[in-house]
C-alpha positions as CSV (number, residue, x, y, z in Angstrom):
1,M,90.9,72.5,111.2
2,P,88.9,75.6,112.0
3,P,86.2,76.6,109.5
4,P,87.1,79.4,107.1
5,R,86.3,82.9,108.3
6,S,83.4,84.7,106.7
7,L,83.9,87.5,104.1
8,R,80.9,89.3,105.7
9,P,80.3,91.7,107.4
10,V,82.4,93.9,105.1
11,G,83.7,97.2,106.4
12,V,86.2,99.2,108.4
13,A,85.6,99.5,112.2
14,L,87.0,102.5,114.0
15,V,88.0,101.3,117.4
16,D,89.2,103.4,120.4
17,K,91.8,101.1,122.0
18,P,92.2,101.3,125.8
19,A,95.6,101.0,127.5
20,G,96.5,97.5,128.5
21,P,95.5,95.0,125.8
22,S,97.5,94.4,122.7
23,S,96.2,95.4,119.3
24,F,95.9,91.7,118.4
25,A,93.7,91.2,121.4
26,I,91.4,93.9,120.1
27,V,91.4,92.3,116.7
28,A,90.6,88.9,118.2
29,A,87.7,90.4,120.2
30,L,86.1,91.8,117.1
31,R,86.6,88.5,115.2
32,R,84.8,86.6,118.0
33,R,81.8,88.9,117.6
34,T,81.5,88.8,113.9
35,R,83.1,85.4,113.1
36,A,84.5,87.1,110.1
37,R,88.0,87.4,108.7
38,T,89.5,90.4,110.6
39,G,92.7,92.4,110.2
40,H,94.2,95.7,111.1
41,A,95.8,98.7,109.4
42,G,98.5,99.3,112.0
43,T,99.0,98.4,115.6
44,L,99.4,100.3,118.8
45,D,101.7,99.3,121.8
46,P,99.8,97.9,124.8
47,F,100.4,101.0,126.9
48,A,99.0,103.2,124.1
49,T,95.4,104.2,123.4
50,G,93.5,105.6,120.5
51,L,92.4,104.8,117.0
52,L,92.7,101.4,115.5
53,L,91.4,100.7,112.0
54,L,90.1,97.2,111.9
55,L,89.2,95.6,108.6
56,S,86.4,93.0,108.5
57,G,85.5,90.3,106.0
58,A,86.5,91.0,102.4
59,A,87.7,94.4,103.4
60,T,90.9,92.8,104.7
61,R,91.9,92.7,101.0
62,L,92.1,96.5,101.1
63,A,94.7,96.6,103.9
64,P,97.4,98.2,101.7
65,C,95.1,101.2,101.0
66,F,95.0,102.0,104.8
67,V,98.5,101.0,106.1
68,G,100.5,103.8,104.7
69,L,98.4,106.7,105.9
70,D,99.8,109.6,108.0
71,K,99.0,109.6,111.7
72,R,98.5,112.1,114.5
73,Y,99.3,111.5,118.1
74,V,99.4,113.2,121.5
75,T,102.1,112.0,123.9
76,D,103.4,112.8,127.4
77,V,107.2,112.6,127.6
78,D,109.1,112.3,130.9
79,L,112.2,114.3,130.1
80,T,114.1,113.1,133.2
81,S,114.8,109.5,132.2
82,T,115.1,107.0,129.4
83,T,113.9,103.4,129.4
84,S,114.8,100.3,127.5
85,T,111.6,100.4,125.6
86,G,111.0,104.1,125.3
87,D,107.8,103.8,127.3
88,P,106.8,103.1,131.0
89,E,107.0,99.3,130.6
90,G,110.8,99.2,130.1
91,A,113.7,99.3,132.6
92,Q,115.1,102.7,133.4
93,L,118.4,103.2,131.6
94,E,119.4,106.7,132.7
95,Q,118.2,109.5,134.9
96,H,119.1,113.1,134.4
97,A,118.0,116.7,134.7
98,A,115.4,117.8,132.2
99,P,116.4,120.2,129.5
100,A,115.5,123.9,129.9
101,E,112.7,125.1,127.7
102,R,115.0,126.7,125.2
103,E,117.1,123.5,124.9
104,L,113.9,121.5,124.4
105,E,112.7,123.7,121.6
106,A,116.1,123.4,119.8
107,A,115.8,119.6,120.1
108,L,112.3,119.6,118.8
109,E,113.3,121.8,115.8
110,R,116.0,119.2,114.9
111,L,113.2,116.5,114.9
112,R,110.9,118.3,112.5
113,G,110.9,117.5,108.8
114,E,112.7,114.5,107.4
115,V,114.5,112.6,110.1
116,E,116.3,109.4,110.6
117,L,115.9,107.7,114.0
118,P,116.8,104.2,115.3
119,I,113.9,101.8,115.6
120,P,113.2,100.9,119.2
121,A,114.6,97.6,120.4
122,A,111.1,96.7,121.7
123,S,109.5,96.6,118.2
124,A,108.2,94.0,115.8
125,V,111.0,94.7,113.2
126,K,112.8,91.5,112.3
127,I,116.6,91.3,113.0
128,G,118.2,88.2,111.5
129,G,114.8,86.7,111.0
130,E,113.6,87.2,114.6
131,R,111.4,89.9,116.1
132,A,113.4,92.6,117.8
133,Y,111.2,92.6,121.0
134,K,111.9,88.8,121.4
135,L,115.6,89.4,121.3
136,A,115.3,92.3,123.8
137,R,113.3,90.1,126.2
138,R,116.2,87.6,126.2
139,G,118.7,90.4,126.8
140,V,120.3,90.1,123.4
141,V,121.7,93.5,122.4
142,V,121.7,94.3,118.7
143,E,122.3,97.4,116.6
144,M,118.9,98.6,115.5
145,P,118.3,99.8,112.0
146,V,117.5,103.5,111.3
147,R,114.2,104.4,109.8
148,R,113.6,107.6,107.8
149,S,110.4,109.4,108.8
150,L,108.6,112.6,107.9
151,V,107.6,114.7,110.9
152,H,105.1,117.2,109.5
153,S,104.5,118.9,112.8
154,L,105.8,118.5,116.4
155,D,104.2,121.0,118.8
156,V,104.3,121.6,122.5
157,I,100.9,121.5,124.2
158,T,102.1,121.9,127.8
159,Y,105.6,122.0,129.4
160,T,106.1,121.5,133.2
161,G,109.9,121.6,133.4
162,E,110.2,117.8,133.8
163,S,107.7,116.6,131.2
164,V,106.2,117.8,128.0
165,R,102.9,117.0,126.2
166,L,103.4,117.0,122.4
167,A,101.1,116.9,119.4
168,L,102.6,115.1,116.4
169,H,101.6,114.6,112.8
170,V,103.9,112.0,111.3
171,S,104.3,109.7,108.3
172,S,103.3,106.0,108.6
173,G,105.9,103.9,110.4
174,T,107.2,106.7,112.6
175,Y,108.0,105.5,116.2
176,V,106.9,108.2,118.6
177,R,109.0,106.4,121.3
178,S,112.1,107.1,119.2
179,I,111.3,110.8,119.2
180,A,110.9,110.7,123.0
181,H,114.2,109.0,123.3
182,A,115.9,111.6,121.0
183,L,114.6,114.2,123.5
184,G,116.3,112.3,126.4
185,G,113.1,110.9,127.7
186,H,110.4,108.3,127.3
187,C,106.7,108.3,126.6
188,T,104.5,107.9,129.6
189,T,101.3,108.1,127.6
190,L,100.6,107.8,123.9
191,R,97.3,108.4,122.1
192,R,96.6,108.1,118.4
193,T,94.0,110.6,117.3
194,T,93.9,110.2,113.6
195,V,94.8,107.8,110.8
196,G,94.7,109.6,107.5
197,P,91.1,111.0,107.2
198,F,89.8,108.9,110.1
199,D,89.4,110.4,113.6
200,V,89.2,108.8,117.0
201,E,86.3,111.1,117.8
202,D,84.2,108.9,115.4
203,S,85.3,105.6,117.1
204,A,84.0,103.4,119.9
205,D,85.3,100.7,122.1
206,V,85.5,97.3,120.5
207,A,82.3,96.1,122.2
208,H,80.3,98.9,120.4
209,A,82.3,99.0,117.1
210,V,80.4,100.3,114.2
211,F,81.4,99.4,110.6
212,L,82.0,102.1,108.1
213,P,81.0,100.7,104.7
214,A,84.1,99.9,102.6
215,S,82.8,102.2,99.8
216,E,82.6,105.1,102.2
217,A,86.0,104.4,103.7
218,L,87.6,104.2,100.2
219,D,85.9,107.4,99.2
220,R,87.8,109.3,102.0
221,L,91.3,108.1,100.7
222,P,93.6,109.9,98.4
223,A,94.2,108.5,94.9
224,E,97.7,107.3,95.7
225,A,96.3,105.1,98.6
226,L,93.7,103.5,96.3
227,E,96.3,102.6,93.8
228,R,98.0,100.3,96.2
229,V,95.2,97.7,95.5
230,P,94.3,96.6,92.0
231,D,91.0,97.9,90.6
232,A,89.7,94.3,90.3
233,V,90.3,93.6,94.0
234,R,88.5,96.8,95.1
235,A,85.6,96.0,92.8
236,G,85.3,92.5,94.3
237,V,85.2,93.8,97.8
238,L,82.6,96.5,96.9
239,A,80.4,93.8,95.4
240,L,80.1,92.3,98.9
241,D,79.9,95.6,100.7
242,D,76.9,96.6,102.8
243,P,76.5,100.3,102.0
244,S,74.4,100.8,105.2
245,G,77.3,99.9,107.5
246,G,76.1,99.3,111.0
247,A,77.2,97.8,114.3
248,A,79.2,94.6,114.4
249,A,77.1,91.5,114.9
């Protein structure tokens, strides 16, 4: 039996994930460096890049405070084809002409505000007790559930006629791939730029991850996020906190 993971160092690491590795591989890399209990506050698909919040040591007990935060993304969408996964890793399902700019804007308007979209088949949602992506890999076709999301903003950065770059501000749990599919396309790139008050500009790759002290991270959160963890649990974490933060060991 492996030895128990340490409750120190305590803190929140802001990591800029590269394209390729899974989020769990990034978590494992940080855990190997610190030998501490390590978790995350929301994953990114392997093809995606950007901000991961990794919780170290006793701070893993604070995960509910960070999981439900709004997120911002930038994505490039190929408007000429859909894929089985909603991203470049899936098989092409359909190829078609891209919508005209006016048609695209009308479609974007329908996707702003409160929307209901099917969860992608290549997702970790459980269907009948099994992860959807495992069923998809075996070629099992299932009717995916619909998820209600809040799209605060959905803005065009650039439009080429065949592809569009979008900036999105969405509620937690929103699948950007579902938005791309609703536009008749698929994501070719996806970058998460913020999670709540935390910005990718303040992050580093996992080899140079710096811990934000748990006390400072909690101070940035709204009251409703703090209420997701009992006062006694937060106090216990803060008793182990290193207010100086610093680099991962």
